[in-house]
C-alpha positions as CSV (number, residue, x, y, z in Angstrom):
1,M,-16.6,-25.0,-4.9
2,T,-16.9,-24.1,-1.2
3,S,-15.0,-21.9,1.2
4,S,-12.7,-24.8,1.9
5,S,-10.8,-23.8,-1.3
6,V,-9.2,-21.0,0.8
7,S,-6.8,-22.3,3.3
8,P,-6.7,-21.0,6.9
9,S,-3.4,-19.3,6.2
10,A,-5.0,-17.6,3.2
11,W,-7.9,-16.4,5.4
12,A,-5.3,-15.0,7.8
13,A,-3.5,-13.3,5.0
14,N,-6.7,-11.7,3.8
15,V,-7.4,-10.3,7.3
16,V,-3.9,-8.9,7.5
17,C,-4.4,-7.2,4.1
18,M,-7.6,-5.7,5.3
19,L,-5.8,-4.2,8.3
20,S,-3.1,-2.9,6.1
21,M,-5.6,-1.1,3.9
22,L,-7.3,0.4,7.0
23,V,-4.1,1.8,8.4
24,W,-2.9,3.1,5.0
25,A,-6.2,5.0,4.4
26,M,-5.9,6.8,7.8
27,G,-2.6,8.4,6.6
28,L,-4.2,10.2,3.7
29,P,-5.9,12.9,5.7
30,A,-2.7,13.4,7.7
31,A,-0.9,14.0,4.4
32,S,-3.4,16.7,3.5
33,L,-2.7,18.6,6.7
34,L,1.1,18.6,6.0
35,L,1.1,19.4,2.3
36,G,0.3,23.1,2.9
37,T,3.5,23.6,4.9
38,V,6.0,20.9,3.7
39,P,6.9,20.4,0.0
40,P,6.4,16.9,-1.4
41,L,10.1,15.8,-1.5
42,P,11.1,16.8,2.0
43,L,7.8,15.4,3.2
44,T,8.5,12.1,1.5
45,A,12.0,12.0,3.0
46,A,10.8,12.8,6.5
47,R,8.1,10.1,6.2
48,M,10.6,7.5,5.0
49,V,13.1,8.3,7.7
50,M,10.6,8.2,10.5
51,A,9.2,4.9,9.2
52,A,12.7,3.4,9.0
53,V,13.7,4.6,12.4
54,C,10.5,3.0,13.8
55,L,11.1,-0.4,12.2
56,L,14.9,-0.8,12.5
57,P,15.0,-1.3,16.3
58,L,11.8,-3.5,16.1
59,W,13.6,-5.7,13.6
60,W,16.7,-5.9,15.8
61,L,14.7,-6.8,18.9
62,L,12.6,-9.5,17.2
63,E,15.2,-11.1,15.0
64,G,18.6,-10.1,16.4
65,A,21.6,-8.1,15.3
66,D,22.7,-10.8,12.8
67,A,19.6,-10.2,10.7
68,L,20.5,-6.5,10.3
69,R,24.2,-7.2,9.7
70,K,23.6,-9.8,7.0
71,A,20.8,-7.9,5.3
72,P,21.3,-6.9,1.6
73,W,21.4,-3.1,2.2
74,W,22.6,-2.1,-1.2
75,Q,19.8,-4.0,-2.8
76,G,17.4,-2.4,-0.4
77,I,18.6,1.0,-1.5
78,R,18.1,0.1,-5.1
79,V,14.7,-1.5,-4.7
80,G,13.4,0.9,-2.1
81,G,14.7,4.1,-3.7
82,S,13.5,3.3,-7.2
83,T,10.1,2.0,-6.3
84,I,8.8,2.5,-2.8
85,G,10.4,5.9,-2.3
86,L,9.5,7.1,-5.9
87,G,6.0,5.8,-5.5
88,A,5.5,7.6,-2.2
89,F,6.9,10.8,-3.7
90,L,4.5,10.6,-6.7
91,L,1.6,9.9,-4.3
92,V,2.3,13.1,-2.3
93,V,2.8,15.2,-5.5
94,G,-0.5,13.8,-6.9
95,Q,-2.4,14.5,-3.6
96,G,-0.9,18.0,-3.5
97,M,-2.2,18.7,-7.0
98,T,-5.6,17.2,-6.3
99,D,-6.9,15.8,-2.9
100,A,-7.1,12.7,-0.8
101,V,-10.3,11.7,-2.5
102,T,-8.8,11.6,-5.9
103,V,-5.8,9.6,-4.6
104,A,-8.3,7.1,-3.2
105,I,-10.2,6.8,-6.4
106,I,-7.1,6.4,-8.6
107,S,-5.8,3.8,-6.1
108,A,-8.8,1.7,-7.0
109,S,-7.0,0.8,-10.2
110,M,-4.4,-1.2,-8.2
111,P,-6.1,-4.6,-8.8
112,V,-5.9,-4.2,-12.6
113,V,-2.2,-3.1,-12.3
114,G,-1.4,-6.0,-10.0
115,I,-3.0,-8.6,-12.3
116,A,-1.3,-7.1,-15.4
117,I,2.1,-7.4,-13.6
118,E,1.5,-11.0,-12.6
119,V,0.3,-11.9,-16.1
120,L,3.3,-10.3,-17.8
121,L,6.0,-11.3,-15.3
122,D,4.8,-14.4,-13.5
123,G,2.7,-16.1,-16.2
124,R,-0.5,-15.9,-14.2
125,K,-3.5,-17.2,-16.2
126,L,-6.7,-15.2,-16.2
127,S,-9.5,-17.4,-14.7
128,R,-13.2,-16.6,-14.7
129,G,-13.2,-16.2,-11.0
130,L,-10.3,-13.7,-11.0
131,V,-11.9,-11.6,-13.7
132,V,-15.2,-11.5,-11.8
133,G,-13.4,-10.8,-8.6
134,V,-11.6,-7.8,-10.1
135,A,-14.8,-6.5,-11.6
136,L,-16.6,-6.7,-8.3
137,S,-13.7,-5.0,-6.5
138,L,-13.8,-2.1,-8.9
139,L,-17.6,-1.9,-8.6
140,G,-17.3,-1.8,-4.9
141,G,-14.7,0.9,-5.0
142,V,-16.9,3.1,-7.2
143,M,-19.9,2.5,-5.0
144,A,-18.0,3.4,-1.8
145,L,-16.7,6.6,-3.2
146,D,-20.0,7.6,-4.7
147,G,-21.7,6.8,-1.4
148,G,-19.6,9.4,0.2
149,N,-20.6,12.0,-2.4
150,Q,-17.0,12.3,-3.6
151,Q,-15.8,13.6,-6.9
152,L,-12.7,12.8,-9.0
153,A,-10.3,15.6,-10.0
154,L,-8.6,14.8,-13.3
155,G,-5.5,16.3,-14.8
156,M,-1.8,16.0,-14.0
157,G,-2.4,15.3,-10.4
158,A,-4.5,12.2,-11.3
159,L,-1.7,11.1,-13.7
160,M,0.8,11.4,-10.9
161,S,-1.4,9.4,-8.6
162,F,-1.8,6.6,-11.2
163,A,2.0,6.6,-11.8
164,S,2.4,6.2,-8.0
165,V,0.0,3.2,-8.0
166,L,2.0,1.6,-10.9
167,V,5.4,2.2,-9.3
168,Y,4.3,1.2,-5.8
169,T,2.6,-2.0,-7.0
170,M,5.7,-3.0,-8.9
171,G,7.8,-2.1,-5.9
172,S,5.6,-4.3,-3.6
173,R,6.2,-7.3,-5.8
174,M,10.0,-6.6,-6.0
175,T,10.1,-6.2,-2.2
176,V,8.8,-9.8,-1.9
177,T,10.7,-11.4,-4.8
178,S,14.0,-9.7,-4.2
179,F,14.4,-10.7,-0.6
180,P,13.2,-14.3,-0.3
181,D,15.4,-15.0,2.7
182,L,14.0,-12.2,4.8
183,S,10.8,-12.1,6.9
184,P,8.1,-9.6,6.0
185,L,9.4,-7.3,8.7
186,G,12.9,-7.6,7.3
187,R,11.8,-7.0,3.7
188,T,9.8,-3.9,4.7
189,T,12.6,-2.5,6.8
190,V,15.3,-2.9,4.2
191,T,13.3,-1.3,1.4
192,L,12.0,1.6,3.6
193,A,15.5,2.2,4.9
194,G,16.8,2.3,1.3
195,A,14.0,4.6,0.3
196,A,14.9,6.9,3.3
197,V,18.5,7.1,2.1
198,V,17.5,7.9,-1.5
199,T,14.8,10.4,-0.7
200,T,16.9,12.2,1.9
201,V,19.8,12.6,-0.5
202,A,17.3,13.9,-3.2
203,A,15.8,16.3,-0.7
204,C,19.2,17.7,0.4
205,A,20.2,18.1,-3.3
206,A,17.0,19.9,-4.1
207,A,17.5,22.2,-1.1
208,L,21.1,23.1,-2.2
209,A,19.7,23.8,-5.7
210,G,17.3,26.3,-4.3
211,A,14.0,24.4,-3.9
212,A,11.4,25.8,-1.5
213,P,12.0,24.7,2.1
214,P,9.3,23.7,4.6
215,Q,7.5,26.5,6.3
216,W,9.3,25.9,9.7
217,A,7.4,28.6,11.5
218,A,4.1,26.9,10.7
219,L,5.1,23.5,12.0
220,G,4.0,22.5,15.5
221,W,2.9,19.5,17.6
222,R,-0.2,19.0,15.4
223,E,1.9,18.7,12.3
224,L,4.3,16.4,14.1
225,G,1.4,14.2,15.1
226,A,0.1,14.1,11.5
227,L,3.6,13.1,10.3
228,A,3.7,10.3,12.9
229,I,0.3,9.0,11.6
230,F,1.4,9.4,8.0
231,A,4.8,7.7,8.5
232,V,4.4,5.2,11.4
233,G,0.8,4.2,10.8
234,G,0.2,4.9,7.1
235,L,3.6,3.5,6.0
236,A,5.6,1.5,8.6
237,I,2.8,-0.6,10.1
238,S,0.7,-0.7,6.9
239,Q,3.7,-1.7,4.8
240,V,4.7,-4.6,7.1
241,L,1.1,-6.0,7.0
242,W,0.9,-5.4,3.2
243,I,4.2,-7.2,2.4
244,R,3.1,-10.1,4.6
245,S,-0.1,-10.5,2.6
246,V,1.5,-10.0,-0.8
247,G,4.1,-12.7,0.2
248,H,1.2,-15.2,0.7
249,L,-1.5,-14.1,-1.7
250,G,0.5,-12.3,-4.5
251,I,0.2,-8.7,-5.6
252,A,-3.0,-9.3,-7.7
253,L,-5.2,-10.8,-5.0
254,S,-3.9,-8.5,-2.3
255,S,-4.7,-5.4,-4.4
256,L,-8.4,-6.3,-4.5
257,H,-8.7,-5.2,-0.8
258,I,-7.8,-1.6,-1.5
259,N,-11.3,-0.8,-2.7
260,A,-12.8,-1.4,0.7
261,T,-10.8,1.2,2.4
262,P,-13.5,3.9,2.3
263,F,-15.7,1.6,4.4
264,Y,-13.0,1.0,7.0
265,V,-12.6,4.7,7.4
266,M,-16.3,5.2,7.7
267,L,-16.5,2.4,10.3
268,I,-13.9,4.2,12.5
269,L,-15.7,7.5,12.1
270,F,-18.9,5.8,13.1
271,A,-17.3,4.4,16.2
272,L,-16.3,7.9,17.1
273,G,-19.8,9.3,16.7
274,G,-20.0,9.8,12.9
275,A,-22.9,8.7,10.6
276,W,-23.4,5.2,9.2
277,N,-23.3,5.0,5.4
278,W,-25.2,2.0,4.1
279,T,-23.9,2.5,0.5
280,Q,-20.3,2.2,1.7
281,A,-21.2,-0.8,3.8
282,A,-22.8,-2.5,0.7
283,A,-19.7,-1.5,-1.3
284,A,-17.4,-3.3,1.2
285,L,-19.6,-6.4,1.0
286,V,-19.3,-6.3,-2.8
287,V,-15.5,-6.0,-2.6
288,G,-15.4,-8.8,0.0
289,V,-17.4,-11.1,-2.3
290,G,-15.1,-10.2,-5.2
291,V,-12.0,-11.1,-3.1
292,L,-13.6,-14.5,-2.2
293,I,-14.5,-15.3,-5.8
294,A,-11.1,-14.3,-7.1
295,Q,-9.6,-16.9,-4.7
296,G,-11.9,-19.7,-5.8
297,V,-14.9,-19.4,-3.5
298,F,-18.3,-19.8,-5.1
299,V,-16.9,-20.2,-8.7
300,K,-16.2,-23.7,-10.0
301,A,-13.0,-22.8,-11.8
302,P,-9.4,-24.1,-11.6
303,V,-7.6,-22.5,-8.7
304,E,-3.9,-21.6,-9.1
305,A,-1.5,-23.3,-6.8
306,P,-0.5,-21.4,-3.7
307,I,2.4,-19.0,-4.3
308,E,4.7,-21.2,-2.2
309,A,4.0,-24.1,-4.6
310,R,4.8,-22.3,-7.8
311,N,8.2,-22.4,-9.5
312,D,8.9,-18.8,-8.7
313,P,11.5,-17.9,-6.1
314,P,10.1,-18.6,-2.6
315,L,8.2,-15.7,-1.2
316,E,7.8,-16.7,2.4
317,R,10.6,-17.8,4.7
């Protein structure tokens, strides 16, 4: 089977997913800077609000006021608050109890979680190519992290990070399947706005109950810039690209890309004068081969019909 098994639109979706992973990974160091001065819940609320404020006018400009007026906002609050918002909060809690490296390592489990969700809920059949692709993606993730001489911190923080991966992966699927009539931008905006509402209410309730407030005196322009990277880049832009790729490839295949993120970060640092890491470059190649095999390239195995051709609710408008 040749590379013609992957359609041009699927190639484009894979590129979009790669960009999403790159932007998402850049937000983790920014979160580390903020965690010392802002507790997890208000940080999550501020991140969600900033992301929603960024996307709402963009959606209005690109698709018109009718798109916002007719959007299922209550459903967005339900889906966004219970999955995207909760997943983001657990991610911040987990990173606060460990570090960005541990979060990245635990996030490598997303392909397994994504496939399990599709097998249980969508009736996906495990093909040889898919299993091989997942195995290579996990191998590449381990290689990339080991190549950076990074270590995993276990404990409750790691458990919180895995819970975040589980909830966020499920939320990504629900973002696509719950809003079949919306564009990727609309789906992302509705759910992030819903998450912003829920997390803000939760943060206000926690503050009234006596929870620790942010250290306002320690916050300055550097922290505001870190929040912008964490919210606008690592969430708003990343999530739009991510939901676009999930809508075309599905959550399982899209999740394979996450294990190449250490290489993307290294590539940016190299462009800025940092050192080149051949182990991480080789790891990215392994992940890339795994992504191609999982989508029917190189392996002579039956390839599932495109998502748009399945009997599931339409995922793309």
